[in-house]
C-alpha positions in Angstrom: 8.2 8.9 42.0 9.2 8.7 38.3 10.5 5.2 38.7 7.2 4.1 40.3 5.2 5.6 37.4 7.4 3.8 34.9 6.9 0.4 36.5 3.2 1.0 36.9 2.9 1.9 33.1 5.0 -1.1 32.2 2.9 -3.5 34.2 -0.3 -2.0 32.9 0.9 -2.3 29.3 1.9 -6.0 29.9 -1.5 -6.8 31.4 -3.4 -5.2 28.5 -1.2 -6.9 25.9 -1.5 -10.3 27.6 -5.2 -10.1 28.0 -5.9 -9.3 24.3 -6.8 -12.2 22.1 -5.8 -12.4 18.5 -7.2 -14.6 15.8 -6.5 -15.3 12.2 -8.9 -13.8 9.7 -10.4 -16.1 7.1 -9.1 -15.6 3.6 -11.4 -13.3 1.6 -10.4 -14.4 -1.9 -9.7 -17.9 -3.1 -6.2 -18.5 -4.2 -7.1 -20.1 -7.5 -9.5 -17.3 -8.5 -7.0 -14.5 -8.2 -5.7 -14.9 -11.8 -9.1 -14.7 -13.3 -10.0 -11.7 -11.1 -6.9 -9.9 -12.1 -7.5 -10.5 -15.8 -11.1 -9.3 -15.5 -9.9 -6.1 -13.8 -7.3 -5.6 -16.6 -10.0 -5.9 -19.2 -12.3 -3.5 -17.4 -9.5 -1.0 -17.2 -8.6 -1.3 -20.8 -12.2 -0.9 -21.9 -12.6 2.2 -19.7 -9.4 3.7 -21.1 -10.6 3.2 -24.6 -13.9 4.6 -23.8 -12.4 7.7 -22.3 -9.9 8.1 -25.2 -6.8 7.4 -23.2 -4.0 5.3 -24.7 -2.3 2.5 -22.8 1.0 4.1 -23.2 -0.1 7.5 -21.9 2.7 7.7 -19.4 5.3 5.7 -21.2 7.0 8.7 -23.0 8.0 11.7 -21.0 8.9 15.0 -22.7 10.1 16.5 -19.5 13.6 18.0 -19.0 15.5 17.8 -15.8 16.4 21.2 -14.3 19.9 22.4 -14.9 20.7 24.3 -11.8 24.1 24.6 -10.2 24.4 20.8 -9.8 22.3 18.7 -12.2 23.6 15.4 -10.7 22.5 16.3 -7.2 19.5 14.0 -7.3 
């Protein structure tokens, strides 16, 4: 009985997969315009960071210390 269920599910899966149609989606962004879009996004982010008083190197320097523990080279 278990073998019959397996074959039934396998055949059902193959029928469902073979009956589904796939198609390619049209590109949403032009290839040539990506550089301009990225530069505009960078300018917007810089302006927002300046407006909010954040510096661009906010996360560049870390004053955190790693935990000592029994084995500091564990990770």
